[in-house]
C-alpha positions as CSV (number, residue, x, y, z in Angstrom):
1,X,-7.9,0.6,-11.5
2,X,-9.8,0.6,-15.0
3,X,-12.0,3.2,-15.7
4,X,-12.7,1.8,-19.7
5,X,-16.3,1.1,-20.1
6,X,-18.4,-0.5,-23.1
7,X,-21.1,1.6,-22.3
8,X,-25.0,-0.6,-22.9
9,X,-26.0,2.9,-23.6
10,X,-24.6,4.0,-26.2
11,X,-22.2,1.6,-26.8
12,X,-19.0,3.3,-27.4
13,X,-15.7,2.0,-25.8
14,X,-14.5,4.9,-23.2
15,X,-14.0,5.9,-19.7
16,X,-16.5,6.1,-16.3
17,X,-15.9,9.4,-14.2
18,X,-16.2,8.2,-11.1
19,X,-19.0,10.1,-9.0
20,X,-19.4,10.0,-5.1
21,X,-22.8,9.6,-3.9
22,X,-23.7,11.6,-0.1
23,X,-25.7,10.8,2.5
24,X,-26.2,14.7,4.1
25,X,-22.0,15.1,4.4
26,X,-21.2,11.2,4.6
27,X,-19.8,9.8,1.6
28,X,-22.2,6.5,1.0
29,X,-20.4,4.9,-2.2
30,X,-19.8,5.8,-6.1
31,X,-21.5,5.9,-9.1
32,X,-20.2,6.1,-12.6
33,X,-21.1,8.5,-15.4
34,X,-20.8,7.4,-19.3
35,X,-18.0,10.1,-20.5
36,X,-19.9,10.0,-23.8
37,X,-23.3,9.7,-23.4
38,X,-23.8,10.4,-19.4
39,X,-25.0,7.4,-19.2
40,X,-25.1,6.6,-15.2
41,X,-24.2,3.3,-13.2
42,X,-25.3,3.2,-9.6
43,X,-22.2,1.4,-8.7
44,X,-19.3,-0.5,-9.5
45,X,-21.1,-4.0,-10.1
46,X,-23.2,-2.3,-12.3
47,X,-20.8,-1.1,-14.7
48,X,-19.7,-2.2,-17.5
49,X,-16.2,-2.8,-17.5
50,X,-13.8,-4.1,-19.3
51,X,-11.3,-6.8,-19.3
52,X,-8.5,-4.3,-20.9
53,X,-5.6,-6.0,-22.0
54,X,-3.5,-8.1,-20.0
55,X,-0.1,-7.0,-19.3
56,X,2.6,-9.4,-20.4
57,X,4.8,-11.9,-18.1
58,X,7.9,-11.9,-18.2
59,X,10.2,-13.4,-16.0
60,X,9.0,-15.9,-14.1
61,X,9.7,-17.3,-10.2
62,X,13.1,-18.7,-11.4
63,X,14.3,-14.9,-12.6
64,X,13.9,-13.1,-9.7
65,X,16.8,-13.3,-7.5
66,X,18.3,-15.0,-4.7
67,X,19.4,-12.7,-1.6
68,X,21.6,-14.1,0.3
69,X,21.0,-13.7,4.2
70,X,24.3,-12.0,6.4
71,X,22.3,-12.3,9.8
72,X,20.0,-15.6,11.7
73,X,17.0,-13.6,13.1
74,X,18.1,-13.9,16.7
75,X,21.7,-11.8,16.0
76,X,18.7,-9.1,14.1
77,X,17.1,-8.4,16.4
78,X,19.4,-7.9,19.1
79,X,20.0,-4.5,17.8
80,X,19.1,-0.6,19.7
81,X,16.4,-0.8,17.1
82,X,14.1,-3.3,18.3
83,X,14.9,-2.3,21.8
84,X,11.8,-1.1,24.0
85,X,14.4,1.0,26.2
86,X,15.5,2.7,22.8
87,X,14.3,6.9,22.8
88,X,14.2,8.5,19.2
89,X,13.7,12.0,19.5
90,X,14.8,14.8,16.0
91,X,17.7,15.8,17.3
92,X,19.5,12.2,18.9
93,X,18.8,8.8,19.9
94,X,19.2,7.4,23.2
95,X,19.7,4.6,25.4
96,X,16.3,4.3,28.5
97,X,18.8,3.0,30.9
98,X,21.8,4.0,30.9
99,X,21.0,7.3,28.8
100,X,23.8,7.8,26.9
101,X,23.8,8.3,22.6
102,X,23.5,5.6,20.6
103,X,22.7,4.2,17.0
104,X,19.5,2.1,16.1
105,X,22.3,-0.8,14.8
106,X,23.9,-1.4,17.9
107,X,23.6,-4.1,20.5
108,X,23.3,-4.0,23.9
109,X,23.5,-6.5,26.5
110,X,20.4,-5.4,28.5
111,X,18.6,-5.8,25.4
112,X,14.9,-6.4,25.8
113,X,12.4,-6.7,22.9
114,X,9.9,-4.6,22.5
């Protein structure tokens, strides 16, 4: 978020420091304080943030790469990583039906989607 403001009290372009507002131990909002003069703004809506410089856009949508689709969705989602019987623990991955060690990319005839 842009923290640069044009302060309405001192007229300087400076940074705003966020300070939390508490009701007991519960945070209820944020106030913003001008770092140049200490003027306090009650909320983000009341704080005079500057728009800041816009980033130049060098690339357009035509410049984005086109990714090849190797697998269709039905084939890709029949692997063990999408199966509800896959049991994962810190040491190995097992099939809950056959109790054999599997990999997430294995394919199975007993596949059931999660």
